[in-house]
N, C-alpha and C positions, 0 to 999 in steps of 0.2 A: 922675776919671770920668764921666759926663753921669749925671744921675741919673735919668732914664728908661731908659737905659741898665741901670743896676745894678737897677733894679726889675724887668725883662725877664731877668737875670742870676740875679736871688734866685729866683723862682718856677719856674725852668729848675732852678737846684741844689739848692731843696731841694722835690723834687716830691712826698714825701710830704705834707709841710705842706699843699701846694698842691691835692693831690686830697681833701686834710679840708674845707680851706675851700668848697672847688666842690662837695662834697657837703653841705655845712651848708646853703651860700645857696641850690643849687639844689630841697633839701628846701623850705627857708621861701618859696621863690619857686614851687614847687607849691603848698603850702598855702596863700599866697594868690592864688595860682593861682583853686584850689577858689573860696573865697571866691567870688572874681569872677567865675565862672562861674553860681554857683547865683545867684547879684544879676543876671546878663545872664538869665538863665531866668528869673526872678522876674519880669523887665521887660517882659518879652517875653510870657510868659503875663498879666500884666496886662492886657496892650493887646489880646493877641487874645480873652482868656475875659470884659471885663468889657464890650467890644462888643457883645453877640449878648444879655448878659444882661439883658434887659427883668424889670422887676420885674412879681409874682405880686400879683393882685388878687381874693381869696376874696369869695366871694358866699355866705352862708348866714342864719340865723334866728341874732337877736342870741341866745336861748335855749340852741343847739346852742353859740355860742362861748362862751359863761358856763362852760358843764359838759365842754368839752372844755377849759378853761384851768383849769379847778378839778380837774379829774381828771389833765389832767397836769402840773402842781406836783410829784408824788410822784414819774413814772416819766423817766428818761432818751430824751430823743426826738430824733435828728439828722436830721429832717426837715421838713416846716410839712404833709406828711398826716396827721392822725389821727383817727380813727372811734372815740371810746368805743362798749363795748356798752351803758352804761347809759343813751346819747343814741339810742341804735338805733332804729329806724322812725317817729323825729320827722324825716321827712322835712319841709321844712313851705318847699321852692324849687320853684316852679313851674318845669316847664319851658322853657313860652315863655318865661316872662320872662327864664331863661338863657340862653336862643338868641336873646332878643332883643337881652340885654347883649354878646352875640359880634360881630352884627354889627354894631357901632358902630368908630368908627375907632379905627386905633391898635392893636387887636386882632390878636395874631400866631397867637394857638394858644389853645384855650381846653379843658377838662375836665370833666365832670362826672361827679360821685361820687354812688353811692349805696351801700344796706347794710340787710340783713334776716340778723335773728335767726329760724334754724330748726331743727326736729331731725329727725335721718337718721329715715328711715321703711322703708328696705330695705335697708339697708346699716350696716356695723357701723363705729364711728370709735374711733381710734386712742387710747388712754388718753392725756391731756397729761403732757408732760416736767416732770417735777416736780427736773429740775436749775436750773432757773430758781426765781429765788424772785417773777417777775408770776405764771410757770403754777402754781406753789403758790398764789398767793392766787387762781388764777381754778378753783380746786375749790368755791369757793365764791359763783364766779360762774357755771359754766356749769356746765349738766345732764353726764352721761353723752355723751348722745347732740348734742348742741347745736354744731350748724355758722353758720359767717360765708359769708353770700352777698356778696358783693364786687362792687358794681357799677362796671363800671368806660367808657369808651367804648373804650378799647383800650386791649392789655396795656403801652404805653410811656408809655400815664399812669401808671403805676402805678410809684413809687420806685425798688422793688426791682427789676422789671423791667431798668428803666434803666440800674442799677449794674453789673447783672449778677449779682445776686446772688441771683434767681430765672430759669430760663430752659426754654424748652420742648422736654422730651426725646420726647416724641411727640404727632404730632396737627399741631395748629395752636394759637395764642391766640388770642384777645377780640377782634376788628374792630369797623370801626363798624358794617363791613355787620350784624352779631348784634342789632342794634337790632329790639329786638320776637321776638325768639327766644328758644325756650328751652337755647342752647347753651352747655357751663357746660366749665372747665379746673380738673381738680381735683389736688391735691398727690399724689406718688409714693407715698409711705407709706399714704396713703389707699386706692390703687387696689392697691394689694399684699396690705391689708387685707381688701378685699372680691374679689378677683381681679378689679375691673372694668377694663375696656380700653376703647380709642378704638369709639365707637358706643354703648357700654350705655347704658343708661337704671336713672338711677336716681331714687328720690322723695325728697321732703322734707315734713315737714308745718309750716307755720306757725303762728303765733297762735290763728288763727282757727278752727284744726281741719281745713282744707282742702292736703291734698295733692295735691303737682305731681308731674310727669317730669320732669325736666333730665336731658337727651344730653350726654355726654359727646364734646366734640370735640379735647380735650389734654389733655395730662397735663406738671405742671412739678416741677422740683424745688427745693428752697430752699436754696441754700450758708448761707443766713444772713440775717434779715430785719434792717432799717436803720429798724427803729426805728415799727411803725406801733402806737401805741398802744392797748394795748385791741384788737384786733384779734385773734381768738380768745389774745390774751395769749400772743404770740409761737410760737404752734404753727402752724402752715403747714397742717400736715395737717388742720388746722379750718376751714381758708379753700380758699372756694371763689370763683373770678373767673368771673362770666357779664355782662351788657350790663346797664347802669344801671337799665334797663328794665325787666329785668326781676326786681331785686332791689329797685324800687318797687314792681310787684305782690304781689311777696309779703311784702312791710313793710305791705300793706295799704292802700298810698298811690300809687295809679296817678296818673300821670301829675307826681309832685313828685318831687324828688329831694334828698336832704341835702346838696350844698353845690356850687357850680362853679366851678373858677378859671381866672383869664384873663390869661393872659400878656403884657402891653403891650411893643412892639414899641420904644418909646420913652418908658426911664422920667423924662421932662423930664413929658412930656404927662401923665404919671399922676395927678398934680390935677386937668386938663381931662376926664378920662374918668370919676374917680366922681365929676365934680359932674354930668355929664351921665347917669352912670347910674346915681345918685343918685334923676331924675326919671321912672326910669319903673320904679323896686323899690314896693313898696307900704313902710310902717313897720313891720314885723315883722320885715322883712330889713334886711339890715347888710351892708357894703361894708367890710372892711378889706384894707388893703394891708401885702404881708409881702414883704421886701426880704432875708429871711433866707440864699438863696443866694446873692445875689452879697454880703450883711456875711460870709457864711461864706469867700465866696474871697479879699474885702479880709483880712480876718481871718489866713487862711492865708498870702498872700503879706506879708503884715507880719510874722509871726512869724518866718517863713523868711529876710525882708530881716535883721532884727535878730538870727539867730540868724549869719546870711552876714556884715553885718558886724563881728560879736562877732571871727569865727573869722579873718577878714581882721588884724584888729588882733592878737590875741594872736597873729598867724603873723608878725607884724611886730616884737613886742616878744620874743617868743619867741627869733626870730633872731639879732634886734639884740644880744638878751644872752647868746645861744651862741656868736656872732663874736665879743664882745667877751672874752667869757673865752678862748677860743682865742688871738685876736690879743696879750691880755695876757698869757698865758703866754710865746708867740712872743717877746714882746717882751721882755723880762726876757732870755731868752737872744740877744738881739740887742742888746744895753748895751752890749759890748763892739765892736762894729759901728759904734754909733752914736759914740762914745766917739771911735774914732780919725778917724770922716769929722768930729768938729767939731775935733780936733786936726790936722787937716790942712785948718781954712781952711772948710769947708762949712757954709753958712750952713743953719739950722734948717728953715726956708719948704723949700726944695729937701730935705730929710731927710722932711719931712711930704709935700710932694710923690711922694715917692719910695713911703710907704706908702701912698698914697691911690692912685696908680697901681700899685700892686700888689694893694690890694683892686677897684679898676675894674674889671681885667684880669679877674680872679675873676668878677666881677659879672658881666663880657659873657659870659663862658664857662657861666655858670650861665643865662644869658637864650636861649645855645643850643639848650641841652641843654632848657631846659625850654618853649621854644620845638617842641624835636623829639617830646619824653618826657611836659611835660606833662597832656598834652589827655587823655591815657590816665591817666595817676594821679590827675590832678583827680577824672576821673568816677568813678574807685576809690572816691577817699576821699571823695565828697559822695555816694557811693549809701549811704553805712554813717552817714550823716547823716540825710540824706532819701530816704527807699523809695522816689518815684516819680522813678524814674533817667532814666524820658523827657526831664525838660526841660536835662538835660547834650550834649543834641543839638545848641540853641542854639550856635551859634558864635559869639565872641567879637567884639565889635565892636574898631573900633581907638581911642576911647575908653579900654576898659576893658585895653585894651595896653599905654597911656599910660601908667593909673595904673598896670598893674606895671612897668612899668620905674622909674616915678617914686618908689613904695613901698620897691622893691630897693635905688634910691641911696639914699635916706632911711636905711633901715637897715643897709646897708654904713659909709656916713656916718659915721654914729652908735659905731658897732662901733669903726670907724678911728680916730675922735677920739679915745673917750675912751681907747682902748690906746695909742695915741701922746703924751694928756696924762700917761700914767703915765710915757712910757719918757722925755719933752722935759724932765718934774720931776726926775728920778734927779739922784743927788750921782755925777759924772763922775770925779771928783777922788778918788772911794774905789774904783771901778772897778779889780779885779785883775785882768791882764793873764797 
């Protein structure tokens, strides 16, 4: 009987064992597919996200940057915006210079930030949250009624609003049109503490003992800060958003800001921008390039790529090992069959061919099942490894599918070859029929 026909007959007659092989092979292929899906999605994510990520150049005083680095060394921060309370009120960047640099070529967007520490004059401030070790430290740095006026160009300039950890629940946010106004946005717990609503006037007292009236135009809620060091020491109820001009005025530095950030459209031209900008700023100021966002994306992608690569090879090795164990156990039961074929004059090459055809058919069926159901299961498994499930919406390319087939062939071939080696080295003269 032809060895190809024998392979088909064996799989049909040993349906239970065949289904077990198909189940194990399909499971291994789905695991490999999960890793390939992650790799493919990361490649697309890298291409889509790195392109719009220009570098960011920070303009601030040298003293401010030294203070910021010193204070931030003992605290965790996840973004490049941090404004130490110890440095508040030392705004030394001229708004005119900041806007002059914004008109240079290659500037895609810019943000101007300022801040002031003031005392609540007409309202009560909620007590600090002592659950945070930073908030516990704050008791030695902040008085009971001290709040931070955090000046921005617009809400979207703040990383907490960008990450949707802060969101406006009533009224509106701070816009560029609020420049020069006394409009502010307060946190929900502060509004509840003093029964403050949209349109109400609150009063604050600055370090010069001057009382200013602020109009509440919005109320925001905080789901969690993302690391603004020393900004009211992670207590949003003590953070009031306003235009940067108002914060500068309250700090007694009208016309000055703490720092400005310029997002460049082309990171390759960053050096040229810094050289041109250095000609327009006085010596007390300093430009610092920060590509932390770019590095964060790159690091995240590289870390997940390594996870995906290890996952793929782990699936290949584990699948090969499990298949080998099953085939080796099955081979022991087939010694009589192989011995009889050899006695009838069948060549060992054709016997080996029969084994490989059997596992090849199993692989073919498993690939079909993986194609039909693999996307669902790979997304389900991948979501347990990576929380960003949106990346699994990227379809696999032809090259990834080819890799899946090749790895499947390698896995099945290794397992079949090892099990076949055990069978063909058996002492057939000792086989008892």
